[in-house]
C-alpha positions in Angstrom: 117.4 104.7 115.9 114.9 106.4 114.4 111.5 104.9 113.0 109.0 106.7 110.7 105.6 105.9 110.9 102.8 107.3 108.6 99.8 108.7 110.3 96.6 106.8 109.9 94.7 107.5 106.9 92.1 110.4 107.7 88.4 108.8 108.2 86.7 112.0 108.0 85.2 111.3 104.5 81.4 110.8 104.4 82.0 108.6 101.5 78.0 107.5 102.2 77.3 111.1 100.6 79.9 111.0 98.0 79.3 111.0 94.1 80.2 107.2 92.9 80.6 105.8 89.3 80.6 101.8 89.0 83.9 100.5 87.2 84.3 96.8 86.0 87.6 95.4 86.3 89.5 94.6 83.4 92.5 92.0 83.1 95.4 93.5 84.7 93.9 96.1 86.8 95.2 96.9 90.4 93.8 99.3 92.6 96.9 101.7 92.4 96.3 101.5 88.6 92.4 102.4 89.2 93.6 105.6 91.5 95.7 106.9 89.1 92.8 106.7 86.5 90.3 108.4 88.7 92.2 110.8 91.1 95.3 113.4 90.9 95.4 113.7 94.6 96.3 111.4 97.4 96.2 107.8 96.0 96.5 106.1 99.1 93.1 107.7 100.5 91.6 106.9 97.4 92.5 103.3 97.4 91.3 103.4 101.1 88.2 104.5 100.1 87.4 102.1 97.5 88.3 99.3 99.7 85.7 100.9 102.4 83.1 101.4 100.0 83.3 98.0 98.7 83.9 95.8 101.5 87.5 94.7 100.5 89.6 93.1 102.9 92.6 93.2 100.8 93.7 94.2 97.2 92.6 91.4 95.3 90.4 91.9 92.1 88.6 89.9 90.2 88.2 90.4 86.1 84.7 91.7 85.5 84.0 92.4 89.2 82.2 96.0 89.6 83.7 98.5 91.9 82.0 101.5 93.3 84.5 104.3 93.1 84.3 107.8 94.6 84.6 110.9 92.0 85.7 114.4 92.9 87.7 113.6 95.9 
């Protein structure tokens, strides 16, 4: 039996020095959808950064919540 395991997401980001923008959650927003609006690169890493930067334990978003999003990654 062969199991495929994803490598852990690279934590080498220095997100403290990353330029950011504020984003107000709209009805129906998801982290996946937000990642598609703000990056064309690795969406999993972008979501990981969003969660890390905003101290999110899960992917639950609340309408009108303000998130800090990294730019140019």
